[in-house]
C-alpha positions as CSV (number, residue, x, y, z in Angstrom):
1,X,-26.4,-41.0,-30.1
2,X,-26.3,-37.2,-30.5
3,X,-28.6,-35.0,-28.5
4,X,-32.1,-34.9,-29.9
5,X,-31.4,-37.9,-32.3
6,X,-34.3,-40.2,-32.7
7,X,-34.0,-43.9,-33.4
8,X,-37.5,-44.2,-35.0
9,X,-37.0,-45.4,-38.6
10,X,-39.7,-43.0,-39.7
11,X,-37.4,-40.1,-38.7
12,X,-34.9,-41.0,-41.4
13,X,-37.2,-39.8,-44.2
14,X,-35.0,-38.8,-47.1
15,X,-35.6,-36.0,-49.6
16,X,-36.3,-38.5,-52.3
17,X,-39.4,-39.7,-50.3
18,X,-40.9,-36.3,-50.0
19,X,-43.0,-33.9,-52.2
20,X,-40.7,-31.0,-52.7
21,X,-42.1,-28.1,-50.7
22,X,-39.5,-25.4,-49.9
23,X,-39.5,-23.1,-46.9
24,X,-36.9,-20.2,-46.9
25,X,-36.2,-18.9,-43.4
26,X,-35.3,-15.2,-43.8
27,X,-34.2,-12.5,-41.4
28,X,-36.3,-9.6,-42.7
29,X,-39.3,-8.4,-44.8
30,X,-37.1,-7.4,-47.8
31,X,-35.8,-11.0,-48.1
32,X,-39.3,-12.3,-47.5
33,X,-40.7,-10.2,-50.3
34,X,-37.9,-11.2,-52.7
35,X,-38.5,-14.9,-52.0
36,X,-42.2,-14.8,-52.4
37,X,-42.4,-12.4,-55.4
38,X,-39.3,-13.2,-57.4
39,X,-37.4,-16.3,-56.3
40,X,-40.5,-18.6,-55.9
41,X,-41.3,-18.5,-59.6
42,X,-37.8,-19.6,-60.5
43,X,-37.7,-22.5,-58.0
44,X,-41.2,-23.7,-58.9
45,X,-39.9,-24.1,-62.4
46,X,-37.1,-26.4,-61.0
47,X,-39.5,-28.9,-59.5
48,X,-40.8,-27.6,-56.2
49,X,-44.5,-27.8,-55.6
50,X,-44.5,-24.7,-53.3
51,X,-42.0,-22.1,-52.2
52,X,-42.5,-19.6,-49.4
53,X,-40.6,-17.5,-47.0
54,X,-40.8,-17.5,-43.2
55,X,-39.5,-14.7,-41.0
56,X,-37.2,-16.1,-38.3
57,X,-38.4,-15.4,-34.8
58,X,-41.6,-13.5,-35.5
59,X,-39.7,-10.6,-36.9
60,X,-42.8,-8.5,-37.4
61,X,-43.5,-8.5,-33.7
62,X,-40.0,-7.2,-32.7
63,X,-40.0,-3.9,-31.0
64,X,-36.5,-3.4,-32.3
65,X,-35.9,-4.4,-35.9
66,X,-32.6,-5.6,-37.3
67,X,-30.3,-8.4,-36.2
68,X,-30.8,-12.1,-36.1
69,X,-31.1,-14.4,-33.1
70,X,-28.5,-16.8,-31.7
71,X,-27.9,-20.0,-33.7
72,X,-29.3,-22.4,-31.1
73,X,-32.6,-20.5,-31.2
74,X,-32.7,-20.4,-35.0
75,X,-31.5,-24.0,-35.3
76,X,-34.3,-25.2,-33.0
77,X,-36.9,-23.2,-34.7
78,X,-36.0,-24.7,-38.1
79,X,-35.8,-28.2,-36.6
80,X,-39.2,-27.9,-35.0
81,X,-40.8,-26.9,-38.3
82,X,-39.1,-29.7,-40.2
83,X,-40.4,-32.2,-37.5
84,X,-44.0,-30.8,-37.9
85,X,-43.8,-30.8,-41.7
86,X,-42.1,-34.0,-42.8
87,X,-42.5,-33.2,-46.5
88,X,-40.6,-29.9,-46.4
89,X,-37.1,-28.9,-47.3
90,X,-35.8,-25.8,-45.4
91,X,-33.1,-23.3,-46.3
92,X,-32.0,-20.0,-44.9
93,X,-31.3,-16.5,-46.3
94,X,-29.4,-14.4,-43.8
95,X,-26.6,-11.8,-44.0
96,X,-23.1,-13.0,-42.8
97,X,-22.3,-9.6,-41.3
98,X,-25.5,-9.5,-39.3
99,X,-24.9,-12.9,-37.7
100,X,-24.2,-13.1,-33.9
101,X,-20.9,-14.8,-32.9
102,X,-22.9,-17.7,-31.6
103,X,-23.4,-19.0,-35.2
104,X,-21.1,-21.9,-36.0
105,X,-17.9,-20.8,-37.7
106,X,-18.7,-17.1,-37.4
107,X,-15.6,-16.2,-35.3
108,X,-13.2,-18.3,-37.4
109,X,-14.6,-17.0,-40.7
110,X,-13.1,-13.5,-40.0
111,X,-9.7,-15.0,-40.8
112,X,-10.8,-16.3,-44.2
113,X,-10.9,-14.4,-47.5
114,X,-14.2,-12.5,-48.0
115,X,-15.5,-14.9,-50.6
116,X,-15.1,-17.9,-48.3
117,X,-16.6,-16.6,-45.1
118,X,-20.3,-17.2,-45.7
119,X,-19.6,-20.6,-47.1
120,X,-17.6,-21.6,-44.0
121,X,-20.5,-20.6,-41.8
122,X,-22.9,-22.6,-43.9
123,X,-20.7,-25.7,-43.6
124,X,-20.4,-25.3,-39.8
125,X,-24.1,-24.8,-39.5
126,X,-24.7,-28.0,-41.4
127,X,-22.2,-29.9,-39.3
128,X,-23.9,-28.7,-36.1
129,X,-27.3,-29.7,-37.4
130,X,-26.1,-33.2,-38.2
131,X,-24.6,-33.5,-34.7
132,X,-27.8,-32.3,-33.0
133,X,-30.6,-33.9,-34.9
134,X,-31.6,-37.1,-36.7
135,X,-30.6,-37.7,-40.3
136,X,-34.1,-36.9,-41.7
137,X,-34.1,-33.5,-40.1
138,X,-30.5,-32.5,-40.9
139,X,-30.6,-33.6,-44.5
140,X,-33.6,-31.5,-45.2
141,X,-31.8,-28.2,-44.4
142,X,-29.7,-26.3,-46.9
143,X,-28.0,-23.4,-45.1
144,X,-27.5,-20.2,-47.2
145,X,-25.6,-17.2,-45.8
146,X,-25.3,-14.2,-48.0
147,X,-21.7,-12.8,-48.1
148,X,-23.2,-9.3,-47.7
149,X,-26.8,-8.0,-47.6
150,X,-29.6,-8.7,-50.1
151,X,-28.9,-5.4,-52.0
152,X,-25.6,-6.8,-53.3
153,X,-27.6,-8.9,-55.7
154,X,-29.1,-5.8,-57.2
155,X,-25.7,-4.9,-58.7
156,X,-25.9,-7.9,-60.9
157,X,-27.3,-5.7,-63.7
158,X,-27.0,-2.0,-63.0
159,X,-28.9,-0.9,-66.1
160,X,-32.0,-3.0,-65.2
161,X,-31.6,-2.0,-61.6
162,X,-31.8,1.7,-62.6
163,X,-34.8,1.0,-64.8
164,X,-36.5,-1.0,-62.2
165,X,-36.6,1.9,-59.8
166,X,-37.5,4.3,-62.5
167,X,-34.2,6.2,-62.3
168,X,-32.4,5.3,-65.6
169,X,-30.0,8.3,-65.2
170,X,-28.3,6.6,-62.2
171,X,-27.0,3.7,-64.2
172,X,-23.5,5.1,-64.4
173,X,-23.2,5.7,-60.7
174,X,-24.3,2.2,-59.9
175,X,-22.0,0.7,-62.5
176,X,-19.0,2.5,-61.1
177,X,-19.7,0.9,-57.7
178,X,-20.1,-2.5,-59.3
179,X,-16.9,-2.1,-61.3
180,X,-14.9,-1.6,-58.1
181,X,-15.4,-5.2,-56.9
182,X,-14.8,-8.6,-58.4
183,X,-18.4,-9.6,-57.9
184,X,-21.5,-7.9,-56.6
185,X,-21.5,-10.2,-53.6
186,X,-18.2,-8.6,-52.4
187,X,-19.6,-5.0,-52.3
188,X,-18.9,-3.9,-48.8
189,X,-15.4,-2.7,-47.8
190,X,-16.1,-0.5,-44.8
191,X,-18.6,0.2,-42.0
192,X,-20.3,2.7,-44.3
193,X,-19.8,0.7,-47.5
194,X,-22.8,-1.7,-47.2
195,X,-24.6,-2.2,-50.5
196,X,-27.8,-0.6,-49.2
197,X,-25.9,2.5,-47.9
198,X,-24.2,2.9,-51.3
199,X,-27.6,2.7,-53.0
200,X,-29.0,5.3,-50.7
201,X,-26.2,7.6,-51.5
202,X,-27.2,7.4,-55.1
203,X,-31.0,7.2,-54.6
204,X,-31.8,9.1,-51.3
205,X,-35.5,8.0,-51.6
206,X,-34.5,4.3,-51.7
207,X,-36.7,2.1,-49.6
208,X,-35.5,-1.5,-49.1
209,X,-38.8,-3.3,-49.3
210,X,-40.5,-1.5,-52.2
211,X,-37.5,-0.7,-54.3
212,X,-35.5,-3.8,-53.6
213,X,-38.2,-6.3,-54.8
214,X,-39.1,-4.1,-57.8
215,X,-35.5,-3.9,-58.9
216,X,-34.9,-7.6,-58.3
217,X,-37.9,-8.5,-60.5
218,X,-36.5,-6.3,-63.3
219,X,-33.0,-7.8,-63.0
220,X,-34.2,-11.4,-62.9
221,X,-32.7,-14.5,-61.3
222,X,-30.7,-15.5,-64.3
223,X,-28.6,-12.3,-64.2
224,X,-28.0,-12.7,-60.5
225,X,-26.8,-16.3,-61.0
226,X,-24.4,-15.1,-63.7
227,X,-22.9,-12.3,-61.6
228,X,-23.0,-13.9,-58.1
229,X,-21.4,-17.3,-57.8
230,X,-22.2,-17.9,-54.2
231,X,-25.9,-17.2,-54.8
232,X,-25.8,-19.3,-58.0
233,X,-24.3,-22.2,-56.0
234,X,-27.2,-22.0,-53.5
235,X,-29.8,-22.2,-56.2
236,X,-27.9,-25.1,-57.8
237,X,-28.0,-27.1,-54.5
238,X,-31.8,-26.4,-54.2
239,X,-32.4,-27.4,-57.8
240,X,-30.5,-30.7,-57.3
241,X,-32.7,-31.6,-54.3
242,X,-35.8,-30.9,-56.3
243,X,-34.5,-33.1,-59.1
244,X,-33.6,-36.0,-56.8
């Protein structure tokens, strides 16, 4: 029996038995705002009774912002919450490049093509969860790791992005960045090439929390799904669970 695995039959609760509440564990306030103000409406329409974000590790209380904690710490935090709320499904929304090396598969993923790295970490996190916790806990987690940071999603529709931040004249500059990559999710080819840094070069006054959520709301989830296959796959998995 794996460490932490319980034999109590009540601990093998399946998703089909549970009202479909979804908790999204996020690494920062930008992702928190996106989930609560934009993504929640979409997922509520897919069968969830409630959708909310939770900052990992009391992020608001950190004296130093940025970065995410080790996987064992995050894993245990999620598992503890799933144990305390047996009617909840959990998922994550974290940035692959911000992950510590302690996350399962993080080291090996560097040898993979860019588009497969985040997926590999997700698979290894799920495998680790299954080894460490009982079935009812592990099967209520859907790991999601963004290939790059949240701002990559905003390049799904550059015209609406520009309009959403009240700067329609920057559409061409944003579109040129978008056209340089196969998908918005792959925008980041150097230490200074992160999506948010590219945006700040075009919009010096860009503020992640205020501008990011505003632009995401204007762009809409449907456009993000069309342009960003890894993001779309995540939402498909969550929708399938809600429809079980």
